[in-house]
N, C-alpha and C positions, 0 to 999 in steps of 0.2 A: 656365683653361688658362694664362693669363699668370702667375698666382700660382705655379703649379706650375713653370713654366719659370724664374721668378725664383728660386725655392727651389733648383732644380737648379743654376743658375748660381752661387749663393752658396756651396753646398757644394763645387762643382767648383773654385771659386777657392781654397778651403782645401786641396783636394787638390793643386792646382798649387803652392801655397806649400810643401807637403811635398815635391813633386817638385823644387823648387829647392833645398831642403835636401839632398836626395839628391845633386844635382849638386855642391853645395859639398863633399860628402864623396867626390867622384869615383865615385859610384854611378850606375847608370842612373837617370835622373830620372823615377821613377814615384812618385806620391803617392796616398794613400788616406784617406778619411774614412768612418767608419761611424756612422750615426745611427739612433735609434729612431723609432717612429712619432709621437712628440711633437716630433721635431726635435732632441732632446738628442744631443750628440756623445758616443758611447761610445768611439771610438778615432780617432786621427789619427796617421798615420805615413808612412814612405817606405821605399824599398828600402834594405836593409842587408846584402845578400849578401856583399859584400867585407868590411865592418867586422866582421860576425859570423862570417865564414868558414862560411857556411851557405847552400847553394843554395836552401833553402826560405824564406829571409828576404825574400821579395817583400813589397811594401807591403800587398797584400791579405791575405796570410797573417798578417802581423804585426798588422794591424787586427782580423782575426778573433780572434786570441789575446788581444789587449788587451780587446776588447769582451766576450769570454767571461769573462775575469777580472773585469771590472767588474760584470757581472750575475750572475756565478757560475753560468753555465749554458752548455753547449756548443751549445745551440740558440739561434740568434739570430733568433727569429721576429719578424716585423713590423719588420724593419730594412731600411735602404737603404745599399748600399755605393757610394760615389762614388770612382772611380779615374780617373786622368788618361789611362791607356792600357788598352785592352781586356785583360781577364784572360787568362792562359795556361791551358793544360790543367790544370796542378796547382792553380792558384788557383780555377778554375771548379769543379773537383771538391770542393775544400774549402768553397767558397761554397754549393754544393748540399747537402753533408753538414750544414752549419750551418743550413740552411733560411733563408738570407737571402731576403727577399721580392723585392728589386729590386736590380739592378746598373745604375748609371748611369756610362757612361764617355765620355771625350773622343775620343781618337784610336784608330782601329782598329789592330790588329797583324796584318798579313797573314802573318807568319811563324810566330806562336805563338798567335794569338787563338782562344779557344774560346767566344766569345759572338757569333759571326756571321761572322768573317773566314775562318778556316781550318776550324773546327768550329763547331757551334751546339748546345752541350750542352743549353741550356734548351729546345730544340725536339725533343730526342730523347725520345720518349715511353717508351722503355725505362727511363728514370730515374723515380724516384717524386717528385721535386721539380723544379719548373720556374719559376725566378725570372723576373720580368719584366725585360726588357733595354731600356734607353733609351740610345741612342748619339748621339754627335756634339755633346754639350754642350761648349761652348768648344772645338770641334774645331780651329780654326786655332791657337789658343794651345797646346793640348796637342801637336798634331802639330809645330808649329814648334819647341817646346822639345826634343822628341826629335831632330828633324833637326839642330838646332844642336849638340846634345850629340855626336851621332855624327860630324858634319862636323868638329868640333873634335878629336875623338878620332882620326879618320883623319889629320888634318893633323899632329897631334902625333906619331903613329907614323911618318908620312912624314918629318918633321923629324928624328926620332931615327935613322931609317934612313940619312939622308944624312950623319950625323956618324960613322957606324961605319966 
């Protein structure tokens, strides 16, 4: 059990590194890492919705695309997706279509989360694929990063409003 937790922490730290890259680009700081069943990293990325002018350029979606390109298959069987924040509805749909085996996330997303917070797609038996969900890995760090980003964003907007 400890070995599994240590593995989850190691990959989540990589996802957090990606989230910090997103912040540096003024993107919402979400990072994702997709690994195969041997632990090989197939994809490592972060949100790029603003940079790509693409509402689907979430870290999870980009990781799925990268990994599919690496293995030359749209089915990402026996893989684990590590993401700093709970995947949204769009991302969980794509995760399930790709047949990702497991999703490990840090912070819940009560406004958009589809892996337990708002919806729980993997427990809806009307779907034909049900990835395992592991939540709360490096919870405090993942949650604190998001809170700090949005706190700063609100303060910056407030400062800009005061100048007008």
